C-alpha positions in Angstrom: 49.9 69.2 81.6 49.9 65.5 82.0 50.9 63.1 79.2 47.5 61.5 79.3 45.7 64.8 78.7 47.9 65.6 75.7 47.2 62.2 74.2 43.5 62.6 74.7 43.5 66.1 73.1 45.6 65.0 70.1 43.5 61.8 69.6 40.3 63.9 69.6 41.8 66.4 67.2 42.7 63.5 64.8 39.0 62.6 64.6 37.8 66.0 63.4 36.0 66.1 60.1 37.8 66.7 56.8 37.0 69.4 54.3 35.8 68.5 50.8 39.3 69.0 49.4 40.8 66.7 52.1 42.2 69.5 54.2 41.4 69.4 57.9 39.1 72.2 59.2 41.6 73.8 61.6 40.0 77.1 62.8 36.5 78.4 62.7 35.3 81.9 63.8 31.6 82.4 64.2 30.1 85.9 64.6 33.1 87.0 66.8 32.7 90.2 68.8 35.5 91.7 70.8 34.5 94.9 72.6 36.5 96.8 75.2 34.6 98.8 77.9 35.4 102.4 78.4 35.2 103.9 81.9 34.5 107.5 83.0 36.7 108.6 85.9 37.7 104.9 86.3 34.2 103.8 87.5 31.3 104.9 85.3 30.5 103.1 82.0 31.3 105.3 79.0 30.7 102.9 76.1 32.6 100.2 74.2 35.4 100.1 71.7 34.1 97.7 69.1 37.5 96.4 68.0 36.1 93.2 66.3 32.4 93.3 65.4 30.9 90.2 63.8 33.8 88.4 62.1 33.2 84.9 60.6 35.5 82.7 58.6 36.9 79.2 58.3 40.5 78.2 57.9 41.9 74.8 56.9 45.2 73.1 57.7 48.1 74.0 55.4 46.3 77.1 54.3 47.7 80.7 54.3 45.3 83.6 54.7 46.1 87.3 54.9 44.1 89.8 57.0 44.8 93.3 55.6 43.6 96.8 56.5 44.9 100.1 57.7 46.0 100.8 61.3 43.1 100.7 63.7 40.8 98.4 61.7 40.9 95.7 64.4 43.2 93.1 62.8 45.6 93.0 65.7 42.7 92.6 68.2 41.4 89.8 66.1 44.8 88.2 66.1 45.1 88.4 69.9 41.7 86.9 70.3 42.7 83.9 68.1 45.8 83.6 70.3 43.6 83.4 73.4 44.8 86.7 74.8 41.4 88.4 74.6 38.0 86.9 75.3 35.1 87.6 73.0 31.9 89.0 74.4 29.9 87.2 71.7 30.5 84.5 69.2 33.1 81.7 69.4 36.4 80.4 68.1 36.7 76.6 67.4 40.0 74.9 67.0 39.8 71.4 65.5 36.1 71.4 66.4 36.7 72.5 70.0 35.3 75.8 71.4 38.0 77.8 73.1 35.5 79.3 75.5 35.0 75.9 77.0 38.7 75.0 77.5 39.9 74.4 81.0 43.5 75.3 82.1 45.1 72.2 80.7 43.3 72.5 77.4 44.2 76.1 77.2 47.9 75.3 77.7 47.6 72.6 75.0 46.1 75.2 72.6 48.9 77.7 73.2 51.4 75.0 72.3 49.4 74.5 69.0 49.6 78.1 67.9 52.9 80.0 67.3 53.1 83.7 67.4 55.5 85.9 65.3 55.5 89.4 66.6 55.9 92.6 64.6 58.9 94.1 66.6 61.5 91.4 67.1 63.6 93.5 69.5 60.7 94.2 71.7 59.5 90.6 71.6 62.8 89.1 72.9 63.7 89.5 76.6 67.0 91.5 76.7 68.3 89.7 79.8 68.0 86.2 78.2 70.4 84.5 75.8 69.0 82.9 72.6 69.3 79.5 74.3 67.2 80.6 77.3 64.6 82.3 75.1 64.1 79.1 73.1 64.3 76.9 76.2 61.6 78.8 78.1 58.5 77.4 76.2 59.9 73.9 76.4 60.3 74.1 80.2 56.8 75.7 80.6 55.3 72.8 78.6 56.9 70.1 80.7 59.9 68.9 78.7 62.2 68.1 81.5 65.0 66.3 79.7 67.9 68.8 79.2 69.4 66.8 76.3 66.0 66.7 74.5 65.6 70.5 75.0 69.1 71.0 73.6 68.4 68.8 70.6 65.1 70.7 69.9 66.9 74.1 70.2 69.6 73.2 67.8 67.2 71.7 65.3 64.9 74.7 65.2 67.8 77.2 64.9 69.2 75.3 62.0 65.8 75.4 60.3 65.6 79.2 60.6 69.2 79.5 59.2 70.9 80.6 62.4 73.9 78.4 61.8 76.4 77.5 62.9 74.2 77.3 66.0 77.1 77.7 68.5 77.8 81.2 67.1 74.4 82.4 68.1 73.0 80.3 70.9 74.8 82.2 73.7 74.2 85.7 72.3 71.8 88.3 73.7 69.2 90.0 71.5 71.1 93.3 71.3 74.0 91.4 69.8 71.9 90.3 66.8 70.8 92.2 63.6 67.1 92.8 63.1 66.8 89.9 60.6 68.5 87.6 63.0 66.2 88.7 65.9 63.2 87.9 63.7 64.6 84.5 63.0 64.8 83.8 66.7 61.2 84.9 67.1 60.2 82.5 64.3 62.2 79.7 66.0 60.5 80.3 69.3 57.1 80.2 67.5 58.1 76.9 65.9 59.8 75.0 68.7 56.7 73.3 70.2 55.6 72.0 66.7 52.4 74.1 66.3 49.8 73.6 63.6 49.1 77.3 63.2 51.4 80.3 63.0 50.0 83.8 63.5 52.4 86.4 62.0 51.6 90.0 63.0 53.2 92.2 60.3 56.5 90.1 60.6 58.5 92.2 58.2 57.2 95.8 58.7 60.1 96.6 61.2 62.8 95.2 59.0 65.0 96.6 56.3 63.7 96.1 52.7 66.7 93.9 51.9 65.7 91.5 54.7 62.0 91.3 54.2 62.0 88.9 51.2 64.4 86.6 53.1 62.0 86.4 56.1 59.0 85.9 53.9 60.8 83.1 52.1 61.8 81.5 55.4 58.2 81.6 56.6 57.1 80.0 53.4 59.7 77.2 53.6 58.8 76.6 57.3 55.1 76.3 56.3 55.8 73.8 53.5 58.2 71.7 55.6 55.9 71.4 58.5 52.5 71.5 56.7 51.4 74.6 58.7 48.5 77.0 58.5 49.5 80.6 58.6 47.5 83.8 59.4 49.5 86.7 58.0 48.4 90.1 59.3 49.6 93.2 57.4 48.6 96.5 55.9 51.1 96.0 53.0 49.4 94.4 50.0 52.6 94.3 48.1 53.9 91.4 50.2 50.5 89.6 50.5 50.4 88.6 46.8 53.5 86.5 47.2 52.6 84.6 50.3 48.9 84.0 50.8 46.1 82.0 49.3 43.1 84.1 50.4 42.8 87.7 51.5 40.4 89.1 54.0 40.0 92.9 53.9 39.1 94.4 57.2 37.7 97.8 57.9 36.4 99.2 61.2 36.2 95.8 63.0 34.5 94.0 60.1 35.6 91.9 57.1 34.3 93.7 54.1 35.7 91.6 51.3 37.3 88.1 50.9 38.6 86.3 47.9 41.5 84.3 46.6 44.6 86.4 46.2 44.8 86.8 42.4 41.0 87.2 42.2 41.0 90.1 44.7 44.1 91.8 43.3 42.8 91.6 39.7 39.1 92.1 40.4 38.6 94.1 43.6 34.9 95.0 44.3 34.6 97.0 47.5 35.6 100.7 47.1 37.9 100.4 50.1 39.7 97.4 48.6 40.2 99.4 45.4 41.6 102.3 47.6 44.0 99.9 49.3 45.3 98.6 46.1 45.6 102.1 44.6 47.8 103.2 47.6 50.2 100.2 47.1 53.6 101.3 46.0 54.8 99.9 42.7 58.3 100.1 41.3 57.3 101.9 38.2 58.8 105.3 37.1 55.5 106.2 35.5 53.9 106.6 38.9 55.8 109.9 39.4 53.6 111.4 36.7 50.3 110.0 38.0 48.1 111.4 40.7 46.4 108.6 42.5 42.9 109.1 43.9 43.0 108.2 47.6 39.8 108.5 49.8 39.7 111.4 52.1 39.1 111.3 55.8 40.0 108.9 58.6 38.7 105.5 59.7 35.5 105.9 61.8 35.5 105.8 65.6 35.0 102.3 66.9 33.3 103.7 69.9 30.4 105.0 67.9 30.7 103.7 64.3 28.5 105.3 61.6 25.1 103.9 60.8 24.9 101.6 57.7 28.1 100.8 55.9 31.0 101.9 58.0 32.9 103.1 54.9 30.1 105.3 53.6 31.5 108.6 55.0 34.6 108.2 52.8 33.1 106.3 49.9 33.0 108.1 46.5 30.2 105.7 45.4 27.9 106.0 48.4 24.2 105.5 47.7 22.3 108.0 49.7 19.4 106.6 51.7 20.9 103.1 51.5 24.6 103.0 52.4 24.1 105.5 55.2 21.1 103.7 56.7 21.5 99.9 56.3 24.5 97.7 57.0 25.2 95.6 53.9 25.3 91.8 54.1 27.9 89.7 52.3 27.1 89.5 48.6 28.5 86.6 46.6 30.4 87.9 43.5 31.8 84.5 42.3 33.0 81.3 43.8 34.9 82.1 47.0 34.6 85.9 46.4 32.3 87.9 48.7 32.0 91.6 49.5 29.8 93.7 51.8 28.8 96.5 49.5 25.4 97.6 48.4 26.8 98.2 44.9 26.5 94.5 44.2 23.0 93.8 45.7 21.7 92.7 42.3 24.6 90.3 41.5 
């Protein structure tokens, strides 16, 4: 990418409108649909997997949001679409007021430098044949930083930020020579090295020992504060969300069914699925050994042929016959910044 193109894109980004609270509107998803076509015998059309089905939300600079839901709900497909790895069949994503669908090759490369990605499995995310130096140098070379001294300076700086110091002890090591926590620090360093505005973290602590998880979450929080970053934190573990996010979006069967500030959602969940998620969360309380928790039966629905009406109604203990199983609920406003898609709240 040429220097002139970078300057034009950054200048245009600086002119984007500000939110009411002074925060810049960073990311906007509008009725996003990501479907994957199924083939019969490799040729004939056999339907679609509706991985993401009508997701809409805004995100501002320096904000942290969490997208939570059980496996198969579509949160990883949503994340990969935000990263630009999948193309939506309907709807759009705007970054700093620019539609990703209209980006040319140079603008797409610029966008990828603006968004860092922290993978779930650090060992699988790091090339085993590259040293830490080469892993961190790769994105710098791909983005046209030709000065070797400048690349060296940036590598040492970011490794010190993620607490891999003294740097000389780690920079020539291969991934298999590092612990799981150290590998994840390298992944975070790689996501940070180009100076992004947004970090997408896909269950960044689920593959780590419990003793290391808090350290990595605190590191992400410090990196966010130091660089004024926005963070999308994708997880199924609500026990970590409450310490790291400002807003929670609960996802089920490809749709966002409840959204609210963290404490509001944890203390006052409305959708029956959100209540079930919170009920299933482990708490370090000995009294739990004597309590039988009510967990909804069944499995998430097929995304090839989702049920009519509310997609949670086959598992919902509060299902209203003739309504929940027939009509898809809109978003009902519970209070300021708290919405849920549930017919139980149609009068509120």
